[in-house]
mmCIF file of the N, C-alpha and C atoms, coordinates in Angstrom:
data_MODEL
# 
_entry.id   MODEL 
# 
loop_
_atom_site.group_PDB 
_atom_site.id 
_atom_site.type_symbol 
_atom_site.label_atom_id 
_atom_site.label_alt_id 
_atom_site.label_comp_id 
_atom_site.label_asym_id 
_atom_site.label_entity_id 
_atom_site.label_seq_id 
_atom_site.pdbx_PDB_ins_code 
_atom_site.Cartn_x 
_atom_site.Cartn_y 
_atom_site.Cartn_z 
_atom_site.occupancy 
_atom_site.B_iso_or_equiv 
_atom_site.pdbx_formal_charge 
_atom_site.auth_seq_id 
_atom_site.auth_comp_id 
_atom_site.auth_asym_id 
_atom_site.auth_atom_id 
_atom_site.pdbx_PDB_model_num 
ATOM 1   N N  . MET A 1 1  ? 42.567 115.517 119.971 1.00 0.00 ? 1  MET A N  1 
ATOM 2   C CA . MET A 1 1  ? 43.212 114.755 121.007 1.00 0.00 ? 1  MET A CA 1 
ATOM 3   C C  . MET A 1 1  ? 44.491 115.406 121.523 1.00 0.00 ? 1  MET A C  1 
ATOM 4   N N  . THR A 1 2  ? 45.175 116.121 120.684 1.00 0.00 ? 2  THR A N  1 
ATOM 5   C CA . THR A 1 2  ? 46.415 116.761 121.118 1.00 0.00 ? 2  THR A CA 1 
ATOM 6   C C  . THR A 1 2  ? 46.163 118.109 121.787 1.00 0.00 ? 2  THR A C  1 
ATOM 7   N N  . TYR A 1 3  ? 44.954 118.621 121.692 1.00 0.00 ? 3  TYR A N  1 
ATOM 8   C CA . TYR A 1 3  ? 44.640 119.921 122.266 1.00 0.00 ? 3  TYR A CA 1 
ATOM 9   C C  . TYR A 1 3  ? 44.867 119.972 123.778 1.00 0.00 ? 3  TYR A C  1 
ATOM 10  N N  . PRO A 1 4  ? 44.421 118.988 124.583 1.00 0.00 ? 4  PRO A N  1 
ATOM 11  C CA . PRO A 1 4  ? 44.682 119.054 126.034 1.00 0.00 ? 4  PRO A CA 1 
ATOM 12  C C  . PRO A 1 4  ? 46.175 119.019 126.366 1.00 0.00 ? 4  PRO A C  1 
ATOM 13  N N  . TYR A 1 5  ? 46.963 118.235 125.596 1.00 0.00 ? 5  TYR A N  1 
ATOM 14  C CA . TYR A 1 5  ? 48.399 118.179 125.844 1.00 0.00 ? 5  TYR A CA 1 
ATOM 15  C C  . TYR A 1 5  ? 49.062 119.513 125.507 1.00 0.00 ? 5  TYR A C  1 
ATOM 16  N N  . PHE A 1 6  ? 48.627 120.133 124.421 1.00 0.00 ? 6  PHE A N  1 
ATOM 17  C CA . PHE A 1 6  ? 49.160 121.434 124.034 1.00 0.00 ? 6  PHE A CA 1 
ATOM 18  C C  . PHE A 1 6  ? 48.864 122.473 125.106 1.00 0.00 ? 6  PHE A C  1 
ATOM 19  N N  . LEU A 1 7  ? 47.656 122.447 125.632 1.00 0.00 ? 7  LEU A N  1 
ATOM 20  C CA . LEU A 1 7  ? 47.254 123.378 126.671 1.00 0.00 ? 7  LEU A CA 1 
ATOM 21  C C  . LEU A 1 7  ? 48.085 123.159 127.943 1.00 0.00 ? 7  LEU A C  1 
ATOM 22  N N  . ALA A 1 8  ? 48.333 121.905 128.303 1.00 0.00 ? 8  ALA A N  1 
ATOM 23  C CA . ALA A 1 8  ? 49.132 121.605 129.498 1.00 0.00 ? 8  ALA A CA 1 
ATOM 24  C C  . ALA A 1 8  ? 50.570 122.100 129.323 1.00 0.00 ? 8  ALA A C  1 
ATOM 25  N N  . VAL A 1 9  ? 51.150 121.891 128.157 1.00 0.00 ? 9  VAL A N  1 
ATOM 26  C CA . VAL A 1 9  ? 52.512 122.352 127.897 1.00 0.00 ? 9  VAL A CA 1 
ATOM 27  C C  . VAL A 1 9  ? 52.565 123.876 127.927 1.00 0.00 ? 9  VAL A C  1 
ATOM 28  N N  . LEU A 1 10 ? 51.568 124.521 127.390 1.00 0.00 ? 10 LEU A N  1 
ATOM 29  C CA . LEU A 1 10 ? 51.511 125.979 127.392 1.00 0.00 ? 10 LEU A CA 1 
ATOM 30  C C  . LEU A 1 10 ? 51.439 126.532 128.816 1.00 0.00 ? 10 LEU A C  1 
ATOM 31  N N  . VAL A 1 11 ? 50.640 125.918 129.664 1.00 0.00 ? 11 VAL A N  1 
ATOM 32  C CA . VAL A 1 11 ? 50.518 126.364 131.059 1.00 0.00 ? 11 VAL A CA 1 
ATOM 33  C C  . VAL A 1 11 ? 51.833 126.150 131.806 1.00 0.00 ? 11 VAL A C  1 
ATOM 34  N N  . LEU A 1 12 ? 52.471 125.007 131.602 1.00 0.00 ? 12 LEU A N  1 
ATOM 35  C CA . LEU A 1 12 ? 53.750 124.738 132.258 1.00 0.00 ? 12 LEU A CA 1 
ATOM 36  C C  . LEU A 1 12 ? 54.843 125.689 131.780 1.00 0.00 ? 12 LEU A C  1 
ATOM 37  N N  . ALA A 1 13 ? 54.855 126.026 130.515 1.00 0.00 ? 13 ALA A N  1 
ATOM 38  C CA . ALA A 1 13 ? 55.838 126.965 129.986 1.00 0.00 ? 13 ALA A CA 1 
ATOM 39  C C  . ALA A 1 13 ? 55.625 128.358 130.582 1.00 0.00 ? 13 ALA A C  1 
ATOM 40  N N  . ALA A 1 14 ? 54.372 128.769 130.692 1.00 0.00 ? 14 ALA A N  1 
ATOM 41  C CA . ALA A 1 14 ? 54.078 130.083 131.278 1.00 0.00 ? 14 ALA A CA 1 
ATOM 42  C C  . ALA A 1 14 ? 54.514 130.127 132.741 1.00 0.00 ? 14 ALA A C  1 
ATOM 43  N N  . ALA A 1 15 ? 54.300 129.042 133.469 1.00 0.00 ? 15 ALA A N  1 
ATOM 44  C CA . ALA A 1 15 ? 54.721 128.995 134.872 1.00 0.00 ? 15 ALA A CA 1 
ATOM 45  C C  . ALA A 1 15 ? 56.241 129.055 134.977 1.00 0.00 ? 15 ALA A C  1 
ATOM 46  N N  . GLY A 1 16 ? 56.938 128.367 134.087 1.00 0.00 ? 16 GLY A N  1 
ATOM 47  C CA . GLY A 1 16 ? 58.400 128.407 134.102 1.00 0.00 ? 16 GLY A CA 1 
ATOM 48  C C  . GLY A 1 16 ? 58.948 129.781 133.816 1.00 0.00 ? 16 GLY A C  1 
ATOM 49  N N  . ILE A 1 17 ? 58.354 130.470 132.861 1.00 0.00 ? 17 ILE A N  1 
ATOM 50  C CA . ILE A 1 17 ? 58.801 131.830 132.532 1.00 0.00 ? 17 ILE A CA 1 
ATOM 51  C C  . ILE A 1 17 ? 58.531 132.773 133.698 1.00 0.00 ? 17 ILE A C  1 
ATOM 52  N N  . THR A 1 18 ? 57.377 132.628 134.339 1.00 0.00 ? 18 THR A N  1 
ATOM 53  C CA . THR A 1 18 ? 57.043 133.473 135.487 1.00 0.00 ? 18 THR A CA 1 
ATOM 54  C C  . THR A 1 18 ? 58.054 133.293 136.610 1.00 0.00 ? 18 THR A C  1 
ATOM 55  N N  . TRP A 1 19 ? 58.426 132.060 136.912 1.00 0.00 ? 19 TRP A N  1 
ATOM 56  C CA . TRP A 1 19 ? 59.408 131.809 137.968 1.00 0.00 ? 19 TRP A CA 1 
ATOM 57  C C  . TRP A 1 19 ? 60.779 132.331 137.580 1.00 0.00 ? 19 TRP A C  1 
ATOM 58  N N  . ALA A 1 20 ? 61.144 132.220 136.316 1.00 0.00 ? 20 ALA A N  1 
ATOM 59  C CA . ALA A 1 20 ? 62.448 132.724 135.876 1.00 0.00 ? 20 ALA A CA 1 
ATOM 60  C C  . ALA A 1 20 ? 62.530 134.235 136.056 1.00 0.00 ? 20 ALA A C  1 
ATOM 61  N N  . VAL A 1 21 ? 61.449 134.937 135.771 1.00 0.00 ? 21 VAL A N  1 
ATOM 62  C CA . VAL A 1 21 ? 61.429 136.391 135.924 1.00 0.00 ? 21 VAL A CA 1 
ATOM 63  C C  . VAL A 1 21 ? 61.484 136.768 137.399 1.00 0.00 ? 21 VAL A C  1 
ATOM 64  N N  . ARG A 1 22 ? 60.762 136.050 138.250 1.00 0.00 ? 22 ARG A N  1 
ATOM 65  C CA . ARG A 1 22 ? 60.757 136.358 139.678 1.00 0.00 ? 22 ARG A CA 1 
ATOM 66  C C  . ARG A 1 22 ? 62.100 136.092 140.337 1.00 0.00 ? 22 ARG A C  1 
ATOM 67  N N  . LEU A 1 23 ? 62.811 135.072 139.887 1.00 0.00 ? 23 LEU A N  1 
ATOM 68  C CA . LEU A 1 23 ? 64.081 134.702 140.503 1.00 0.00 ? 23 LEU A CA 1 
ATOM 69  C C  . LEU A 1 23 ? 65.275 135.446 139.914 1.00 0.00 ? 23 LEU A C  1 
ATOM 70  N N  . ALA A 1 24 ? 65.059 136.250 138.894 1.00 0.00 ? 24 ALA A N  1 
ATOM 71  C CA . ALA A 1 24 ? 66.157 137.000 138.276 1.00 0.00 ? 24 ALA A CA 1 
ATOM 72  C C  . ALA A 1 24 ? 66.697 138.021 139.278 1.00 0.00 ? 24 ALA A C  1 
ATOM 73  N N  . PRO A 1 25 ? 68.013 138.219 139.303 1.00 0.00 ? 25 PRO A N  1 
ATOM 74  C CA . PRO A 1 25 ? 68.584 139.197 140.234 1.00 0.00 ? 25 PRO A CA 1 
ATOM 75  C C  . PRO A 1 25 ? 68.148 140.610 139.846 1.00 0.00 ? 25 PRO A C  1 
ATOM 76  N N  . PRO A 1 26 ? 68.077 141.519 140.825 1.00 0.00 ? 26 PRO A N  1 
ATOM 77  C CA . PRO A 1 26 ? 67.688 142.893 140.517 1.00 0.00 ? 26 PRO A CA 1 
ATOM 78  C C  . PRO A 1 26 ? 68.728 143.569 139.623 1.00 0.00 ? 26 PRO A C  1 
ATOM 79  N N  . ARG A 1 27 ? 68.257 144.465 138.782 1.00 0.00 ? 27 ARG A N  1 
ATOM 80  C CA . ARG A 1 27 ? 69.173 145.189 137.902 1.00 0.00 ? 27 ARG A CA 1 
ATOM 81  C C  . ARG A 1 27 ? 69.913 146.245 138.708 1.00 0.00 ? 27 ARG A C  1 
ATOM 82  N N  . VAL A 1 28 ? 71.203 146.365 138.463 1.00 0.00 ? 28 VAL A N  1 
ATOM 83  C CA . VAL A 1 28 ? 72.034 147.345 139.167 1.00 0.00 ? 28 VAL A CA 1 
ATOM 84  C C  . VAL A 1 28 ? 72.311 148.494 138.211 1.00 0.00 ? 28 VAL A C  1 
ATOM 85  N N  . THR A 1 29 ? 72.042 149.691 138.668 1.00 0.00 ? 29 THR A N  1 
ATOM 86  C CA . THR A 1 29 ? 72.292 150.856 137.826 1.00 0.00 ? 29 THR A CA 1 
ATOM 87  C C  . THR A 1 29 ? 73.734 151.297 137.997 1.00 0.00 ? 29 THR A C  1 
ATOM 88  N N  . ALA A 1 30 ? 74.377 151.607 136.912 1.00 0.00 ? 30 ALA A N  1 
ATOM 89  C CA . ALA A 1 30 ? 75.771 152.039 136.961 1.00 0.00 ? 30 ALA A CA 1 
ATOM 90  C C  . ALA A 1 30 ? 75.889 153.548 137.139 1.00 0.00 ? 30 ALA A C  1 
ATOM 91  N N  . GLU A 1 31 ? 74.863 154.267 136.804 1.00 0.00 ? 31 GLU A N  1 
ATOM 92  C CA . GLU A 1 31 ? 74.886 155.725 136.906 1.00 0.00 ? 31 GLU A CA 1 
ATOM 93  C C  . GLU A 1 31 ? 74.045 156.171 138.106 1.00 0.00 ? 31 GLU A C  1 
ATOM 94  N N  . PRO A 1 32 ? 74.471 157.196 138.801 1.00 0.00 ? 32 PRO A N  1 
ATOM 95  C CA . PRO A 1 32 ? 73.664 157.692 139.920 1.00 0.00 ? 32 PRO A CA 1 
ATOM 96  C C  . PRO A 1 32 ? 72.393 158.358 139.409 1.00 0.00 ? 32 PRO A C  1 
ATOM 97  N N  . THR A 1 33 ? 71.372 158.313 140.226 1.00 0.00 ? 33 THR A N  1 
ATOM 98  C CA . THR A 1 33 ? 70.140 158.995 139.858 1.00 0.00 ? 33 THR A CA 1 
ATOM 99  C C  . THR A 1 33 ? 70.339 160.489 139.999 1.00 0.00 ? 33 THR A C  1 
ATOM 100 N N  . THR A 1 34 ? 69.475 161.264 139.388 1.00 0.00 ? 34 THR A N  1 
ATOM 101 C CA . THR A 1 34 ? 69.578 162.716 139.442 1.00 0.00 ? 34 THR A CA 1 
ATOM 102 C C  . THR A 1 34 ? 69.142 163.208 140.817 1.00 0.00 ? 34 THR A C  1 
ATOM 103 N N  . VAL A 1 35 ? 69.991 163.984 141.454 1.00 0.00 ? 35 VAL A N  1 
ATOM 104 C CA . VAL A 1 35 ? 69.665 164.576 142.743 1.00 0.00 ? 35 VAL A CA 1 
ATOM 105 C C  . VAL A 1 35 ? 69.874 166.075 142.657 1.00 0.00 ? 35 VAL A C  1 
ATOM 106 N N  . ASP A 1 36 ? 69.143 166.811 143.468 1.00 0.00 ? 36 ASP A N  1 
ATOM 107 C CA . ASP A 1 36 ? 69.237 168.264 143.440 1.00 0.00 ? 36 ASP A CA 1 
ATOM 108 C C  . ASP A 1 36 ? 70.466 168.780 144.166 1.00 0.00 ? 36 ASP A C  1 
ATOM 109 N N  . GLU A 1 37 ? 70.749 168.181 145.312 1.00 0.00 ? 37 GLU A N  1 
ATOM 110 C CA . GLU A 1 37 ? 71.902 168.629 146.079 1.00 0.00 ? 37 GLU A CA 1 
ATOM 111 C C  . GLU A 1 37 ? 72.566 167.429 146.737 1.00 0.00 ? 37 GLU A C  1 
ATOM 112 N N  . ALA A 1 38 ? 73.832 167.611 147.103 1.00 0.00 ? 38 ALA A N  1 
ATOM 113 C CA . ALA A 1 38 ? 74.577 166.525 147.749 1.00 0.00 ? 38 ALA A CA 1 
ATOM 114 C C  . ALA A 1 38 ? 74.079 166.331 149.175 1.00 0.00 ? 38 ALA A C  1 
ATOM 115 N N  . PRO A 1 39 ? 74.181 165.110 149.701 1.00 0.00 ? 39 PRO A N  1 
ATOM 116 C CA . PRO A 1 39 ? 73.833 164.913 151.111 1.00 0.00 ? 39 PRO A CA 1 
ATOM 117 C C  . PRO A 1 39 ? 74.699 165.801 151.995 1.00 0.00 ? 39 PRO A C  1 
ATOM 118 N N  . VAL A 1 40 ? 74.155 166.241 153.095 1.00 0.00 ? 40 VAL A N  1 
ATOM 119 C CA . VAL A 1 40 ? 74.835 167.182 153.977 1.00 0.00 ? 40 VAL A CA 1 
ATOM 120 C C  . VAL A 1 40 ? 76.105 166.552 154.543 1.00 0.00 ? 40 VAL A C  1 
ATOM 121 N N  . GLY A 1 41 ? 77.220 167.261 154.463 1.00 0.00 ? 41 GLY A N  1 
ATOM 122 C CA . GLY A 1 41 ? 78.456 166.847 155.087 1.00 0.00 ? 41 GLY A CA 1 
ATOM 123 C C  . GLY A 1 41 ? 79.236 165.768 154.361 1.00 0.00 ? 41 GLY A C  1 
ATOM 124 N N  . GLY A 1 42 ? 79.005 165.555 153.099 1.00 0.00 ? 42 GLY A N  1 
ATOM 125 C CA . GLY A 1 42 ? 79.760 164.529 152.404 1.00 0.00 ? 42 GLY A CA 1 
ATOM 126 C C  . GLY A 1 42 ? 79.964 164.872 150.949 1.00 0.00 ? 42 GLY A C  1 
ATOM 127 N N  . GLU A 1 43 ? 80.827 164.134 150.281 1.00 0.00 ? 43 GLU A N  1 
ATOM 128 C CA . GLU A 1 43 ? 81.019 164.294 148.854 1.00 0.00 ? 43 GLU A CA 1 
ATOM 129 C C  . GLU A 1 43 ? 80.891 162.946 148.180 1.00 0.00 ? 43 GLU A C  1 
ATOM 130 N N  . LEU A 1 44 ? 80.539 162.999 146.926 1.00 0.00 ? 44 LEU A N  1 
ATOM 131 C CA . LEU A 1 44 ? 80.420 161.779 146.146 1.00 0.00 ? 44 LEU A CA 1 
ATOM 132 C C  . LEU A 1 44 ? 81.814 161.207 145.955 1.00 0.00 ? 44 LEU A C  1 
ATOM 133 N N  . CYS A 1 45 ? 82.068 160.033 146.514 1.00 0.00 ? 45 CYS A N  1 
ATOM 134 C CA . CYS A 1 45 ? 83.407 159.465 146.434 1.00 0.00 ? 45 CYS A CA 1 
ATOM 135 C C  . CYS A 1 45 ? 83.422 158.114 145.743 1.00 0.00 ? 45 CYS A C  1 
ATOM 136 N N  . GLU A 1 46 ? 82.540 157.222 146.128 1.00 0.00 ? 46 GLU A N  1 
ATOM 137 C CA . GLU A 1 46 ? 82.642 155.859 145.615 1.00 0.00 ? 46 GLU A CA 1 
ATOM 138 C C  . GLU A 1 46 ? 81.335 155.115 145.773 1.00 0.00 ? 46 GLU A C  1 
ATOM 139 N N  . MET A 1 47 ? 81.333 153.915 145.235 1.00 0.00 ? 47 MET A N  1 
ATOM 140 C CA . MET A 1 47 ? 80.186 153.019 145.390 1.00 0.00 ? 47 MET A CA 1 
ATOM 141 C C  . MET A 1 47 ? 80.307 152.349 146.756 1.00 0.00 ? 47 MET A C  1 
ATOM 142 N N  . ALA A 1 48 ? 79.195 152.242 147.467 1.00 0.00 ? 48 ALA A N  1 
ATOM 143 C CA . ALA A 1 48 ? 79.162 151.575 148.762 1.00 0.00 ? 48 ALA A CA 1 
ATOM 144 C C  . ALA A 1 48 ? 77.846 150.819 148.872 1.00 0.00 ? 48 ALA A C  1 
ATOM 145 N N  . TYR A 1 49 ? 77.844 149.751 149.666 1.00 0.00 ? 49 TYR A N  1 
ATOM 146 C CA . TYR A 1 49 ? 76.637 148.943 149.822 1.00 0.00 ? 49 TYR A CA 1 
ATOM 147 C C  . TYR A 1 49 ? 75.606 149.695 150.649 1.00 0.00 ? 49 TYR A C  1 
ATOM 148 N N  . CYS A 1 50 ? 74.393 149.757 150.147 1.00 0.00 ? 50 CYS A N  1 
ATOM 149 C CA . CYS A 1 50 ? 73.278 150.396 150.850 1.00 0.00 ? 50 CYS A CA 1 
ATOM 150 C C  . CYS A 1 50 ? 72.334 149.295 151.324 1.00 0.00 ? 50 CYS A C  1 
ATOM 151 N N  . GLY A 1 51 ? 72.107 149.224 152.613 1.00 0.00 ? 51 GLY A N  1 
ATOM 152 C CA . GLY A 1 51 ? 71.224 148.205 153.172 1.00 0.00 ? 51 GLY A CA 1 
ATOM 153 C C  . GLY A 1 51 ? 69.770 148.411 152.785 1.00 0.00 ? 51 GLY A C  1 
ATOM 154 N N  . ALA A 1 52 ? 69.352 149.655 152.609 1.00 0.00 ? 52 ALA A N  1 
ATOM 155 C CA . ALA A 1 52 ? 67.959 149.922 152.238 1.00 0.00 ? 52 ALA A CA 1 
ATOM 156 C C  . ALA A 1 52 ? 67.692 149.542 150.779 1.00 0.00 ? 52 ALA A C  1 
ATOM 157 N N  . CYS A 1 53 ? 68.627 149.847 149.887 1.00 0.00 ? 53 CYS A N  1 
ATOM 158 C CA . CYS A 1 53 ? 68.475 149.508 148.460 1.00 0.00 ? 53 CYS A CA 1 
ATOM 159 C C  . CYS A 1 53 ? 68.889 148.062 148.181 1.00 0.00 ? 53 CYS A C  1 
ATOM 160 N N  . LYS A 1 54 ? 69.649 147.469 149.104 1.00 0.00 ? 54 LYS A N  1 
ATOM 161 C CA . LYS A 1 54 ? 70.150 146.100 148.981 1.00 0.00 ? 54 LYS A CA 1 
ATOM 162 C C  . LYS A 1 54 ? 71.046 145.907 147.766 1.00 0.00 ? 54 LYS A C  1 
ATOM 163 N N  . ARG A 1 55 ? 71.863 146.902 147.493 1.00 0.00 ? 55 ARG A N  1 
ATOM 164 C CA . ARG A 1 55 ? 72.850 146.832 146.411 1.00 0.00 ? 55 ARG A CA 1 
ATOM 165 C C  . ARG A 1 55 ? 73.828 147.990 146.566 1.00 0.00 ? 55 ARG A C  1 
ATOM 166 N N  . GLU A 1 56 ? 74.887 147.966 145.775 1.00 0.00 ? 56 GLU A N  1 
ATOM 167 C CA . GLU A 1 56 ? 75.858 149.048 145.821 1.00 0.00 ? 56 GLU A CA 1 
ATOM 168 C C  . GLU A 1 56 ? 75.325 150.248 145.049 1.00 0.00 ? 56 GLU A C  1 
ATOM 169 N N  . GLN A 1 57 ? 75.449 151.415 145.658 1.00 0.00 ? 57 GLN A N  1 
ATOM 170 C CA . GLN A 1 57 ? 74.981 152.663 145.057 1.00 0.00 ? 57 GLN A CA 1 
ATOM 171 C C  . GLN A 1 57 ? 76.070 153.721 145.247 1.00 0.00 ? 57 GLN A C  1 
ATOM 172 N N  . TYR A 1 58 ? 76.017 154.759 144.436 1.00 0.00 ? 58 TYR A N  1 
ATOM 173 C CA . TYR A 1 58 ? 76.903 155.899 144.665 1.00 0.00 ? 58 TYR A CA 1 
ATOM 174 C C  . TYR A 1 58 ? 76.555 156.503 146.013 1.00 0.00 ? 58 TYR A C  1 
ATOM 175 N N  . SER A 1 59 ? 77.587 156.804 146.802 1.00 0.00 ? 59 SER A N  1 
ATOM 176 C CA . SER A 1 59 ? 77.360 157.277 148.165 1.00 0.00 ? 59 SER A CA 1 
ATOM 177 C C  . SER A 1 59 ? 78.284 158.434 148.495 1.00 0.00 ? 59 SER A C  1 
ATOM 178 N N  . ALA A 1 60 ? 77.830 159.270 149.401 1.00 0.00 ? 60 ALA A N  1 
ATOM 179 C CA . ALA A 1 60 ? 78.650 160.343 149.950 1.00 0.00 ? 60 ALA A CA 1 
ATOM 180 C C  . ALA A 1 60 ? 79.341 159.776 151.180 1.00 0.00 ? 60 ALA A C  1 
ATOM 181 N N  . MET A 1 61 ? 80.664 159.868 151.204 1.00 0.00 ? 61 MET A N  1 
ATOM 182 C CA . MET A 1 61 ? 81.430 159.328 152.315 1.00 0.00 ? 61 MET A CA 1 
ATOM 183 C C  . MET A 1 61 ? 81.659 160.441 153.333 1.00 0.00 ? 61 MET A C  1 
ATOM 184 N N  . HIS A 1 62 ? 81.586 160.103 154.612 1.00 0.00 ? 62 HIS A N  1 
ATOM 185 C CA . HIS A 1 62 ? 81.758 161.075 155.689 1.00 0.00 ? 62 HIS A CA 1 
ATOM 186 C C  . HIS A 1 62 ? 83.042 160.773 156.450 1.00 0.00 ? 62 HIS A C  1 
ATOM 187 N N  . GLU A 1 63 ? 83.540 161.761 157.186 1.00 0.00 ? 63 GLU A N  1 
ATOM 188 C CA . GLU A 1 63 ? 84.808 161.632 157.905 1.00 0.00 ? 63 GLU A CA 1 
ATOM 189 C C  . GLU A 1 63 ? 84.773 160.533 158.956 1.00 0.00 ? 63 GLU A C  1 
ATOM 190 N N  . ASP A 1 64 ? 83.618 160.271 159.566 1.00 0.00 ? 64 ASP A N  1 
ATOM 191 C CA . ASP A 1 64 ? 83.535 159.254 160.621 1.00 0.00 ? 64 ASP A CA 1 
ATOM 192 C C  . ASP A 1 64 ? 83.382 157.838 160.068 1.00 0.00 ? 64 ASP A C  1 
ATOM 193 N N  . GLY A 1 65 ? 83.436 157.668 158.743 1.00 0.00 ? 65 GLY A N  1 
ATOM 194 C CA . GLY A 1 65 ? 83.333 156.347 158.134 1.00 0.00 ? 65 GLY A CA 1 
ATOM 195 C C  . GLY A 1 65 ? 81.930 155.985 157.680 1.00 0.00 ? 65 GLY A C  1 
ATOM 196 N N  . SER A 1 66 ? 80.958 156.802 158.014 1.00 0.00 ? 66 SER A N  1 
ATOM 197 C CA . SER A 1 66 ? 79.601 156.530 157.556 1.00 0.00 ? 66 SER A CA 1 
ATOM 198 C C  . SER A 1 66 ? 79.454 156.992 156.110 1.00 0.00 ? 66 SER A C  1 
ATOM 199 N N  . HIS A 1 67 ? 78.404 156.517 155.466 1.00 0.00 ? 67 HIS A N  1 
ATOM 200 C CA . HIS A 1 67 ? 78.134 156.989 154.108 1.00 0.00 ? 67 HIS A CA 1 
ATOM 201 C C  . HIS A 1 67 ? 76.631 157.147 153.920 1.00 0.00 ? 67 HIS A C  1 
ATOM 202 N N  . THR A 1 68 ? 76.259 158.078 153.039 1.00 0.00 ? 68 THR A N  1 
ATOM 203 C CA . THR A 1 68 ? 74.867 158.362 152.748 1.00 0.00 ? 68 THR A CA 1 
ATOM 204 C C  . THR A 1 68 ? 74.588 158.001 151.296 1.00 0.00 ? 68 THR A C  1 
ATOM 205 N N  . CYS A 1 69 ? 73.594 157.158 151.092 1.00 0.00 ? 69 CYS A N  1 
ATOM 206 C CA . CYS A 1 69 ? 73.208 156.723 149.747 1.00 0.00 ? 69 CYS A CA 1 
ATOM 207 C C  . CYS A 1 69 ? 72.578 157.895 149.002 1.00 0.00 ? 69 CYS A C  1 
ATOM 208 N N  . TRP A 1 70 ? 73.025 158.111 147.760 1.00 0.00 ? 70 TRP A N  1 
ATOM 209 C CA . TRP A 1 70 ? 72.472 159.209 146.971 1.00 0.00 ? 70 TRP A CA 1 
ATOM 210 C C  . TRP A 1 70 ? 71.069 158.891 146.474 1.00 0.00 ? 70 TRP A C  1 
ATOM 211 N N  . THR A 1 71 ? 70.702 157.619 146.388 1.00 0.00 ? 71 THR A N  1 
ATOM 212 C CA . THR A 1 71 ? 69.398 157.241 145.852 1.00 0.00 ? 71 THR A CA 1 
ATOM 213 C C  . THR A 1 71 ? 68.296 157.396 146.887 1.00 0.00 ? 71 THR A C  1 
ATOM 214 N N  . CYS A 1 72 ? 68.499 156.803 148.075 1.00 0.00 ? 72 CYS A N  1 
ATOM 215 C CA . CYS A 1 72 ? 67.423 156.804 149.073 1.00 0.00 ? 72 CYS A CA 1 
ATOM 216 C C  . CYS A 1 72 ? 67.737 157.681 150.286 1.00 0.00 ? 72 CYS A C  1 
ATOM 217 N N  . ARG A 1 73 ? 68.944 158.264 150.323 1.00 0.00 ? 73 ARG A N  1 
ATOM 218 C CA . ARG A 1 73 ? 69.374 159.165 151.392 1.00 0.00 ? 73 ARG A CA 1 
ATOM 219 C C  . ARG A 1 73 ? 69.482 158.477 152.758 1.00 0.00 ? 73 ARG A C  1 
ATOM 220 N N  . THR A 1 74 ? 69.670 157.165 152.781 1.00 0.00 ? 74 THR A N  1 
ATOM 221 C CA . THR A 1 74 ? 69.883 156.438 154.039 1.00 0.00 ? 74 THR A CA 1 
ATOM 222 C C  . THR A 1 74 ? 71.334 156.572 154.449 1.00 0.00 ? 74 THR A C  1 
ATOM 223 N N  . THR A 1 75 ? 71.572 156.884 155.735 1.00 0.00 ? 75 THR A N  1 
ATOM 224 C CA . THR A 1 75 ? 72.934 157.017 156.241 1.00 0.00 ? 75 THR A CA 1 
ATOM 225 C C  . THR A 1 75 ? 73.261 155.824 157.119 1.00 0.00 ? 75 THR A C  1 
ATOM 226 N N  . THR A 1 76 ? 74.420 155.208 156.873 1.00 0.00 ? 76 THR A N  1 
ATOM 227 C CA . THR A 1 76 ? 74.852 154.069 157.672 1.00 0.00 ? 76 THR A CA 1 
ATOM 228 C C  . THR A 1 76 ? 75.662 154.549 158.851 1.00 0.00 ? 76 THR A C  1 
ATOM 229 N N  . ALA A 1 77 ? 75.843 153.688 159.853 1.00 0.00 ? 77 ALA A N  1 
ATOM 230 C CA . ALA A 1 77 ? 76.641 154.023 161.025 1.00 0.00 ? 77 ALA A CA 1 
ATOM 231 C C  . ALA A 1 77 ? 78.110 154.069 160.635 1.00 0.00 ? 77 ALA A C  1 
ATOM 232 N N  . GLY A 1 78 ? 78.843 154.974 161.237 1.00 0.00 ? 78 GLY A N  1 
ATOM 233 C CA . GLY A 1 78 ? 80.262 155.106 160.949 1.00 0.00 ? 78 GLY A CA 1 
ATOM 234 C C  . GLY A 1 78 ? 81.100 154.206 161.839 1.00 0.00 ? 78 GLY A C  1 
ATOM 235 N N  . ASP A 1 79 ? 82.411 154.406 161.798 1.00 0.00 ? 79 ASP A N  1 
ATOM 236 C CA . ASP A 1 79 ? 83.321 153.637 162.643 1.00 0.00 ? 79 ASP A CA 1 
ATOM 237 C C  . ASP A 1 79 ? 83.084 154.039 164.097 1.00 0.00 ? 79 ASP A C  1 
ATOM 238 N N  . GLN A 1 80 ? 82.929 153.072 164.920 1.00 0.00 ? 80 GLN A N  1 
ATOM 239 C CA . GLN A 1 80 ? 82.644 153.342 166.338 1.00 0.00 ? 80 GLN A CA 1 
ATOM 240 C C  . GLN A 1 80 ? 83.894 153.165 167.156 1.00 0.00 ? 80 GLN A C  1 
# 
């Protein structure tokens, strides 16, 4: 008689764990990934928000205010 209740609780627990994992924030890496060469025209200066990665990443800062993400190599617009 308790078997159907146990099964229902087990299914509900599995669903709760699945939702908790899906809603967890993405992990942020503190160290830059390995790259062969620096992005053209910049140096590694600081962490900056990357719209493509949707988090702060190590970036090469440029004189015009733009920055290039070291992870995905996306360059943002500079000061206009």
